[in-house]
C-alpha positions as CSV (number, residue, x, y, z in Angstrom):
1,X,6.1,18.3,14.4
2,X,8.1,16.3,11.9
3,X,9.4,18.0,8.8
4,X,8.5,16.0,5.6
5,X,10.2,16.4,2.3
6,X,8.2,16.8,-1.0
7,X,6.9,13.4,-2.2
8,X,8.7,11.7,-5.1
9,X,6.7,11.8,-8.3
10,X,7.9,9.4,-11.0
11,X,8.0,11.3,-14.3
12,X,6.9,8.3,-16.4
13,X,3.5,8.2,-14.7
14,X,3.1,11.9,-13.9
15,X,-0.4,13.3,-14.3
16,X,-2.1,9.9,-14.6
17,X,-4.7,8.3,-12.4
18,X,-1.9,6.0,-11.1
19,X,0.3,8.9,-10.1
20,X,-2.6,10.5,-8.2
21,X,-3.1,7.1,-6.4
22,X,0.6,6.9,-5.6
23,X,0.5,10.5,-4.4
24,X,-2.5,9.6,-2.2
25,X,-0.3,6.8,-0.7
26,X,2.5,9.2,0.0
27,X,0.0,11.7,1.3
28,X,-1.2,9.1,3.8
29,X,2.4,8.9,5.0
30,X,2.7,12.7,5.2
31,X,-0.7,13.0,7.0
32,X,0.3,10.6,9.7
33,X,3.7,12.3,10.1
34,X,2.3,15.8,10.6
35,X,-0.7,14.9,12.8
36,X,0.0,14.2,16.5
37,X,-2.8,11.7,16.8
38,X,-4.1,10.2,13.6
39,X,-7.8,9.3,13.8
40,X,-7.6,7.1,10.7
41,X,-5.2,5.9,8.1
42,X,-6.5,6.1,4.5
43,X,-4.1,4.1,2.2
44,X,-4.3,5.3,-1.4
45,X,-7.3,7.4,-0.3
46,X,-9.5,4.4,0.9
47,X,-10.7,3.9,4.5
48,X,-10.6,0.7,6.4
49,X,-14.1,-0.6,7.1
50,X,-15.5,0.6,3.8
51,X,-18.1,-1.9,2.4
52,X,-17.4,-3.8,-0.8
53,X,-20.0,-1.6,-2.7
54,X,-18.4,1.6,-1.4
55,X,-14.9,0.5,-2.5
56,X,-16.3,-0.5,-6.0
57,X,-18.0,2.9,-6.2
58,X,-14.9,4.8,-5.2
59,X,-12.8,2.8,-7.7
60,X,-15.3,3.6,-10.5
61,X,-15.7,7.2,-9.5
62,X,-11.8,7.8,-9.6
63,X,-11.5,6.0,-12.9
64,X,-8.6,3.8,-11.6
65,X,-9.4,0.8,-13.7
66,X,-11.8,-2.1,-14.2
67,X,-12.5,-4.0,-11.0
68,X,-12.7,-7.8,-10.9
69,X,-13.4,-10.1,-8.0
70,X,-11.3,-13.1,-7.0
71,X,-12.9,-14.6,-3.8
72,X,-12.9,-11.8,-1.2
73,X,-10.3,-9.8,-3.1
74,X,-11.2,-6.9,-5.4
75,X,-8.5,-6.5,-8.0
76,X,-8.1,-3.3,-10.0
77,X,-5.6,-3.1,-12.9
78,X,-4.6,0.5,-13.4
79,X,-6.2,1.7,-16.6
80,X,-3.2,3.9,-17.5
81,X,-0.4,1.6,-16.4
82,X,-0.6,-2.2,-17.0
83,X,2.2,-2.7,-14.5
84,X,0.3,-1.3,-11.5
85,X,-2.3,-3.3,-9.6
86,X,-4.4,-2.5,-6.6
87,X,-6.0,-5.1,-4.4
88,X,-8.6,-4.7,-1.7
89,X,-9.2,-7.6,0.7
90,X,-12.3,-7.8,2.8
91,X,-13.3,-9.6,6.1
92,X,-17.0,-10.1,5.7
93,X,-18.1,-6.9,4.1
94,X,-15.4,-4.6,5.6
95,X,-12.2,-3.5,3.9
96,X,-9.3,-4.7,6.0
97,X,-6.3,-4.8,3.6
98,X,-5.2,-2.5,0.8
99,X,-2.2,-3.1,-1.4
100,X,-0.6,-1.4,-4.4
101,X,1.8,-3.4,-6.6
102,X,4.3,-1.3,-8.5
103,X,7.1,-1.9,-11.1
104,X,10.6,-1.9,-9.6
105,X,11.8,1.7,-9.3
106,X,14.6,1.9,-6.7
107,X,14.3,5.7,-6.2
108,X,10.5,5.5,-5.7
109,X,10.9,2.6,-3.3
110,X,13.7,4.3,-1.4
111,X,11.5,7.4,-1.0
112,X,8.7,5.3,0.5
113,X,11.2,3.7,3.0
114,X,12.7,7.1,3.8
115,X,9.3,8.7,4.5
116,X,8.2,5.6,6.5
117,X,11.3,5.8,8.7
118,X,10.7,9.5,9.3
119,X,7.1,8.9,10.3
120,X,7.1,5.6,12.1
121,X,10.8,5.1,13.0
122,X,12.8,2.1,12.1
123,X,10.8,-0.9,10.8
124,X,9.1,-2.9,13.5
125,X,10.2,-6.1,11.7
126,X,12.5,-6.9,8.8
127,X,12.1,-10.3,7.1
128,X,15.1,-10.5,4.8
129,X,15.4,-14.2,4.1
130,X,16.1,-13.4,0.4
131,X,17.5,-16.0,-1.9
132,X,15.8,-18.7,-4.0
133,X,13.8,-21.7,-2.8
134,X,14.2,-25.2,-4.3
135,X,11.2,-24.6,-6.4
136,X,12.8,-21.5,-8.0
137,X,10.6,-18.9,-6.1
138,X,12.5,-15.8,-5.1
139,X,11.8,-14.9,-1.4
140,X,10.9,-11.3,-1.0
141,X,12.4,-8.8,1.5
142,X,9.7,-7.4,3.8
143,X,9.8,-4.3,5.9
144,X,7.0,-3.9,8.5
145,X,6.0,-0.7,10.3
146,X,3.4,-0.3,12.9
147,X,1.3,2.7,11.8
148,X,-1.0,2.9,14.8
149,X,-2.4,0.5,17.4
150,X,-4.3,-1.6,14.9
151,X,-2.6,-0.9,11.5
152,X,0.5,-2.2,9.9
153,X,2.3,-1.2,6.7
154,X,4.5,-3.6,4.8
155,X,6.8,-3.0,1.9
156,X,7.6,-6.1,0.0
157,X,10.5,-6.0,-2.4
158,X,10.5,-8.5,-5.2
159,X,13.0,-8.9,-8.1
160,X,11.0,-6.8,-10.6
161,X,8.5,-5.0,-8.4
162,X,7.5,-3.9,-5.0
163,X,4.2,-3.9,-3.1
164,X,2.9,-1.6,-0.3
165,X,0.4,-3.4,1.9
166,X,-1.7,-1.7,4.6
167,X,-3.6,-4.0,6.9
168,X,-5.7,-3.5,10.0
169,X,-6.7,-5.9,12.8
170,X,-9.7,-8.0,11.8
171,X,-11.6,-11.2,12.7
172,X,-10.5,-13.2,9.6
173,X,-6.7,-13.4,10.0
174,X,-3.9,-12.4,12.3
175,X,-2.2,-9.1,11.5
176,X,0.5,-8.6,10.3
177,X,0.5,-11.6,7.9
């Protein structure tokens, strides 16, 4: 059994809905680490395969923030932190990708990387092209971990933020993206 350190809890969002969602994300990492065979990964407390209505209901029940639809993506701006955004992507009516977009906090991001390495080993793939394109877009640094046979976790570091993306195999696009 792997020993897991106490999850990092950023003080500036402590006790908020957002901190509870972040703790759920870290709890997912801890759950997978301590269980020999994980039956299901639940990023931020959501299950892959949930219907659109079930995700909307869970978002409403948890009071995370007001949901809005953009194509097949449900966007939820955290009500208690304007810098945190959750996105839920669907293939048909099934939840297949969950992401959380957070303001840059090196300690928090380093904790996520550390916990991920403890649970999944070294990243399966590192895409560190970095730098700036001709159009002025900064390329992100991506770290990919294989969580189980069908699920991947990606940490994308951007100049002022980072994003955690959990995605599972589906019929709409190749995973990982």
